[in-house]
C-alpha positions in Angstrom: -21.6 27.6 -53.0 -18.6 25.5 -53.6 -16.0 24.6 -50.9 -12.8 26.8 -51.2 -10.6 23.8 -51.7 -12.9 21.8 -53.9 -10.5 19.3 -55.5 -9.7 17.3 -52.3 -13.3 17.6 -51.3 -14.3 15.8 -54.5 -12.0 13.0 -53.7 -13.4 12.6 -50.2 -17.0 12.7 -51.4 -16.2 10.2 -54.1 -14.5 7.9 -51.6 -17.5 8.1 -49.3 -19.9 7.3 -52.2 -17.8 4.3 -53.2 -17.7 3.0 -49.7 -21.5 3.3 -49.4 -22.1 1.3 -52.6 -19.5 -1.3 -51.5 -21.4 -1.7 -48.2 -24.7 -2.3 -50.0 -23.1 -5.2 -52.0 -20.9 -6.7 -49.3 -23.1 -6.1 -46.3 -20.2 -6.1 -43.7 -21.3 -7.4 -40.3 -24.6 -8.4 -41.9 -26.0 -4.9 -41.5 -29.0 -4.0 -43.7 -28.3 -2.5 -47.1 -29.8 0.9 -46.3 -27.4 1.5 -43.4 -24.5 2.3 -45.8 -25.9 5.1 -47.9 -27.5 6.7 -44.8 -24.2 6.5 -43.0 -22.4 8.0 -46.0 -24.9 10.9 -46.0 -24.3 11.5 -42.3 -20.6 11.5 -42.8 -20.8 14.1 -45.6 -22.8 16.4 -43.2 -20.6 15.6 -40.3 -17.4 16.5 -42.2 -19.1 19.7 -43.4 -18.8 18.6 -47.0 -22.5 19.3 -47.4 -24.6 21.7 -45.3 -27.3 19.9 -43.3 -30.0 22.0 -44.8 -29.1 21.0 -48.4 -28.9 17.4 -47.3 -32.4 17.6 -45.9 -33.7 19.3 -49.1 -32.0 16.6 -51.2 -33.6 13.8 -49.2 -37.1 15.4 -49.1 -37.0 16.2 -52.8 -37.3 12.5 -53.6 -40.8 12.1 -52.2 -42.3 11.0 -55.6 -39.7 8.2 -55.9 -40.3 7.1 -52.3 -44.1 6.9 -52.8 -43.7 4.9 -56.0 -41.2 2.4 -54.6 -43.1 2.1 -51.3 -46.3 1.4 -53.2 -44.7 -1.3 -55.4 -43.2 -3.0 -52.4 -46.6 -3.0 -50.6 -48.3 -4.4 -53.7 -45.6 -7.1 -53.9 -46.1 -8.0 -50.2 -49.9 -8.3 -50.7 -49.4 -10.5 -53.7 -47.1 -12.8 -51.7 -49.4 -13.0 -48.7 -52.5 -13.7 -50.7 -51.1 -16.5 -52.8 -50.9 -14.6 -56.1 -47.2 -15.4 -56.5 -47.7 -19.1 -55.9 -50.6 -19.1 -58.4 -48.5 -17.3 -61.0 -45.7 -19.8 -60.4 -47.9 -22.8 -60.9 -49.4 -21.2 -64.1 -45.9 -20.5 -65.4 -45.0 -24.2 -64.9 -48.1 -25.3 -66.7 -47.2 -23.1 -69.7 -43.6 -24.2 -69.6 -44.7 -27.8 -70.5 -41.7 -29.3 -68.7 -39.1 -27.2 -70.3 -36.7 -24.8 -68.3 -36.1 -22.9 -71.6 -39.8 -22.2 -72.0 -40.1 -21.2 -68.4 -37.2 -18.8 -69.0 -38.9 -17.3 -72.1 -42.2 -16.9 -70.2 -40.4 -15.1 -67.3 -38.6 -12.8 -69.7 -41.8 -11.9 -71.6 -43.7 -11.1 -68.4 -40.7 -9.1 -67.3 -40.9 -7.0 -70.5 -44.6 -6.3 -69.9 -44.1 -5.4 -66.2 -41.1 -3.2 -67.0 -42.7 -1.3 -69.9 -46.0 -0.6 -68.2 -45.1 -0.5 -64.5 -41.4 0.4 -64.4 -38.2 -1.6 -63.9 -38.5 -1.2 -60.1 -41.8 -3.0 -60.2 -40.2 -5.9 -62.1 -37.5 -6.1 -59.4 -39.9 -5.9 -56.5 -43.1 -7.6 -57.8 -41.9 -10.2 -60.3 -38.7 -11.5 -58.5 -40.5 -13.3 -55.6 -42.9 -14.9 -58.1 -40.0 -16.2 -60.1 -38.3 -17.6 -57.0 -41.5 -19.4 -56.1 -41.7 -20.9 -59.6 -38.2 -22.1 -59.4 -38.9 -23.8 -56.0 -42.0 -25.5 -57.4 -40.1 -26.7 -60.5 -37.0 -27.8 -58.5 -34.8 -26.1 -61.0 -31.8 -23.7 -60.8 -33.4 -20.4 -59.9 -30.5 -18.3 -61.4 -31.6 -18.2 -65.1 -35.1 -16.9 -64.5 -34.0 -14.6 -61.7 -31.3 -13.1 -63.9 -34.0 -12.6 -66.5 -35.9 -10.4 -64.0 -32.8 -8.3 -63.3 -31.6 -7.8 -66.8 -34.9 -7.2 -68.5 -35.7 -4.6 -65.9 -32.9 -2.5 -67.3 -33.0 -3.6 -70.9 -36.6 -2.6 -71.5 -36.6 0.4 -69.2 -36.5 3.0 -71.9 -39.4 1.7 -74.0 -41.8 4.2 -72.4 -41.2 7.3 -70.2 -42.7 5.5 -67.2 -40.6 2.4 -67.6 -37.8 3.8 -65.5 -38.0 6.6 -62.9 -34.5 7.6 -64.0 -36.0 8.9 -67.2 -37.7 11.7 -65.2 -34.3 12.5 -63.7 -32.3 12.6 -66.9 -34.9 14.8 -68.7 -35.2 17.0 -65.6 -39.0 16.5 -65.5 -39.5 17.7 -69.1 -40.0 14.3 -70.8 -40.7 14.3 -74.6 -44.3 13.5 -75.6 -45.3 9.8 -75.8 -45.3 9.8 -79.6 -41.9 11.5 -79.8 -40.5 9.1 -77.1 -41.6 6.0 -79.1 -40.2 7.5 -82.3 -36.8 8.1 -80.7 -36.4 5.1 -78.4 -38.9 2.5 -79.6 -36.7 0.6 -82.1 -33.6 0.9 -79.8 -35.5 -0.5 -76.8 -36.7 -3.4 -78.8 -33.2 -4.2 -80.1 -31.7 -3.9 -76.6 -34.4 -6.2 -75.2 -33.9 -8.9 -77.8 -30.1 -8.7 -77.6 -30.2 -9.0 -73.9 -32.4 -12.1 -74.1 -30.1 -13.8 -76.6 -27.1 -13.1 -74.5 -28.8 -14.5 -71.4 -29.9 -17.6 -73.3 -26.2 -18.2 -74.3 -24.9 -17.6 -70.8 -27.4 -20.0 -69.2 -27.6 -22.6 -72.1 -26.4 -25.4 -69.8 -28.8 -24.6 -66.9 -31.7 -24.3 -69.3 -31.4 -27.9 -70.4 -33.4 -30.7 -68.7 -36.9 -30.8 -67.5 -39.2 -28.9 -65.2 -41.3 -30.7 -62.5 -45.0 -30.5 -62.9 -47.2 -29.3 -60.0 -50.8 -28.7 -59.2 -52.0 -25.1 -59.6 -53.8 -24.0 -56.4 -57.0 -22.0 -56.7 -56.7 -18.3 -56.4 -58.8 -17.1 -53.5 -61.0 -14.0 -53.3 -58.4 -11.8 -51.8 -55.8 -13.1 -54.3 -58.1 -11.9 -57.1 -58.5 -8.6 -55.4 -54.7 -8.2 -55.2 -54.4 -9.1 -58.9 -56.9 -6.4 -59.7 -54.8 -3.9 -57.6 -51.8 -4.8 -59.8 -53.8 -4.1 -62.9 -55.2 -0.9 -61.4 -51.7 0.3 -60.5 -50.5 -0.2 -64.1 -53.5 1.7 -65.5 -53.0 4.5 -63.0 -49.3 4.8 -63.9 -50.0 4.9 -67.6 -52.6 7.6 -67.1 -50.3 9.7 -64.9 -47.6 9.4 -67.5 -49.9 10.5 -70.3 -50.9 13.5 -68.2 -47.3 14.1 -67.1 -48.3 13.8 -63.4 -46.0 12.5 -60.7 -46.1 8.7 -60.6 -45.9 8.2 -56.8 -49.4 9.4 -55.7 -51.4 7.1 -58.1 -49.2 4.1 -57.2 -49.6 4.8 -53.5 -53.4 5.2 -53.8 -53.7 1.9 -55.6 -51.5 0.1 -53.0 -53.4 1.6 -50.0 -56.8 0.8 -51.7 -55.7 -2.8 -52.2 -54.4 -3.2 -48.6 -57.7 -1.8 -47.3 -59.8 -4.1 -49.4 -57.8 -7.2 -48.3 -57.9 -6.3 -44.7 -61.6 -5.6 -44.7 -62.3 -8.9 -46.5 -60.2 -10.9 -44.0 -61.1 -8.7 -41.0 -57.5 -8.3 -40.0 -55.1 -5.5 -39.1 -52.8 -4.1 -41.9 -49.9 -4.1 -39.4 -48.5 -7.5 -40.5 -48.4 -6.6 -44.2 -46.9 -3.2 -43.4 -44.3 -4.7 -41.1 -43.1 -7.2 -43.8 -42.3 -4.5 -46.3 -38.6 -3.6 -46.6 -39.0 0.1 -45.8 -35.3 0.4 -45.4 -35.1 0.6 -49.2 -36.6 4.1 -49.0 -33.8 5.1 -46.6 -31.3 3.7 -49.1 -32.7 5.8 -51.9 -32.7 8.9 -49.6 -29.1 8.3 -48.8 -28.2 8.2 -52.5 -30.0 11.5 -53.1 -27.9 13.1 -50.4 -24.7 11.6 -51.7 -25.3 13.0 -55.2 -26.1 16.4 -53.7 -22.7 16.3 -51.9 -21.1 15.7 -55.3 -22.8 18.6 -56.8 -21.9 20.8 -53.8 -18.1 20.2 -54.3 -18.2 21.0 -58.0 -18.5 17.7 -59.7 -21.2 19.1 -62.1 -19.0 22.0 -63.1 -16.1 19.6 -63.8 -18.3 17.3 -65.9 -19.8 20.3 -67.8 -16.3 21.4 -68.9 -15.7 17.9 -70.3 -19.0 17.8 -72.1 -19.2 21.3 -73.5 -17.0 20.9 -76.6 -18.7 17.7 -77.8 -21.2 17.6 -80.6 -22.3 14.9 -83.1 -23.6 11.4 -83.0 -20.3 9.9 -82.2 -19.8 12.1 -79.2 -23.4 11.4 -78.1 -22.7 7.6 -78.1 -19.4 8.1 -76.3 -21.1 10.3 -73.6 -23.8 7.6 -73.3 -21.2 4.9 -72.8 -19.3 6.9 -70.2 -22.5 7.6 -68.4 -23.3 3.8 -68.4 -19.9 3.1 -66.8 -20.4 5.8 -64.3 -23.8 4.4 -63.3 -22.2 1.0 -62.7 -19.6 2.6 -60.5 -21.9 4.7 -58.3 -25.5 3.5 -59.1 -27.5 5.0 -62.0 -29.8 7.1 -59.9 -27.1 9.5 -58.5 -25.3 9.2 -61.9 -28.5 10.3 -63.6 -28.9 13.2 -61.3 -25.3 14.3 -62.0 -25.8 13.8 -65.8 -29.0 15.8 -65.8 -27.4 18.8 -64.0 -24.5 18.6 -66.4 -26.7 18.4 -69.5 -28.6 21.4 -68.3 -25.4 23.3 -67.7 -24.2 22.8 -71.3 -27.7 23.2 -72.8 -27.4 19.7 -74.4 -29.3 18.9 -77.6 -31.9 16.2 -77.7 -29.5 13.6 -79.3 -27.0 13.9 -76.4 -29.7 13.8 -73.7 -31.3 10.7 -75.4 -28.0 8.8 -75.6 -27.3 9.6 -71.9 -30.8 8.3 -71.1 -30.0 5.0 -72.8 -26.7 4.8 -70.9 -28.4 5.5 -67.6 -31.2 3.0 -68.2 -29.4 0.1 -70.0 -25.8 0.5 -68.8 -26.4 -0.7 -65.2 -26.7 -4.3 -66.5 -22.9 -4.5 -66.1 -22.8 -4.6 -62.3 -25.1 -5.7 -59.5 -25.3 -2.2 -58.0 -25.7 -0.4 -61.3 -29.3 0.6 -60.9 -31.9 0.9 -58.1 -33.9 -1.9 -59.7 -30.8 -4.2 -59.5 -30.3 -3.3 -55.8 -34.0 -4.0 -55.1 -33.7 -7.2 -57.0 -30.7 -8.2 -55.0 -32.6 -7.5 -51.7 -35.6 -9.5 -53.0 -33.4 -12.5 -53.9 -31.8 -12.4 -50.5 -35.3 -12.4 -48.9 -36.1 -15.5 -50.9 -32.9 -17.2 -49.7 -31.1 -17.0 -53.0 -27.4 -15.8 -52.9 -26.2 -13.9 -55.9 -22.6 -12.9 -56.1 -21.4 -9.7 -57.7 -18.9 -11.6 -59.7 -21.5 -13.9 -61.2 -23.7 -10.9 -62.2 -20.7 -9.1 -63.7 -19.7 -12.2 -65.8 -23.1 -12.2 -67.4 -23.3 -8.4 -67.7 -19.9 -8.2 -69.4 -21.5 -9.9 -72.4 -25.1 -8.7 -72.3 -24.6 -5.0 -71.5 -22.1 -4.0 -74.2 -23.9 -5.9 -76.9 -27.3 -4.4 -76.0 -25.9 -0.9 -75.6 -24.2 -1.0 -79.0 -27.5 -2.2 -80.6 -29.4 0.6 -78.8 -27.0 3.4 -79.9 -27.1 2.1 -83.5 -30.9 2.3 -83.7 -31.5 5.4 -81.6 -33.5 7.7 -83.9 -32.8 11.4 -83.2 -33.2 13.9 -86.0 
């Protein structure tokens, strides 16, 4: 049921959402990122802009996303503690043969594989610490390879259905079959990935000159090898779950818990330290976003968007809708934007072409701003944990070139009959 005076309520909910996202980026008073979406959710309930029951249902409805993200963070912490990241960093330096440009290419290629087969959130959570370790060992500017992690996480995130949890949101749980998905998105995803790489190479051409310091690669211990096996197991489990159209959270969580148990038994230690080191506040951040978007639905934002989208038909309108969705995702984060878009598309009974273009906008569009996607926010948190400061302005300067170019390439090659 909508509020009787819905127009002012929409402005209030919108202002609360903007304030929450601004808090995540700026971190006033050095409070954790998760505080701001959670505070925004409480404000919406406190002002009676969203009933408490609906807020709880919205938060509880994201259980699969929580399981998936929590599992990836636990796997990342295991990999860090057992030396897998340091080993990978030294291996990357060996393969780079003294060239920062080769190190950048290697990081980007690995990012493509992790994003495609494990999801963009896994790239942000698992790969970013390894890249930071590689930059420290090489004594080079960490920004180019770290930016590669952030941008490839979105650029390659529509190559497969499992590459981005937002795909499940946009298609409202009814994803196209794998063969159909590849036929529609495959070429577009490849073009977007290549275009993003070329733009990043141009933006960081000066930083990628020079040489990389060589370093000795430490041996990977038994528990490190176990952790590596867990990463592979998680990837296989996610692919299987996707093929069977099962939720992605449970298999990811099972792999993470199994890995933690194996490592703790082998080392005869408590799992408490590893569990304590995980940034569980990120799950509260996601829950807050779910509640915020539910508040926007409650005050009639979906109906307003449906009125705008209903008259449109044709490839040109599809691309325009995808571009507008991309910009909206950058303004409010692509996860709530994707939820709003899905509800709107269902309301107007959108054809496949429109839904596919919106999916590209939701997945690729967030490369414009640092808060555009959940993976970018998780990447920002990971960078801060590694002691690397990334400004929103620096991210936007790179994104202003990379995102529009990649988005145009993707729309041009999107194959919808």
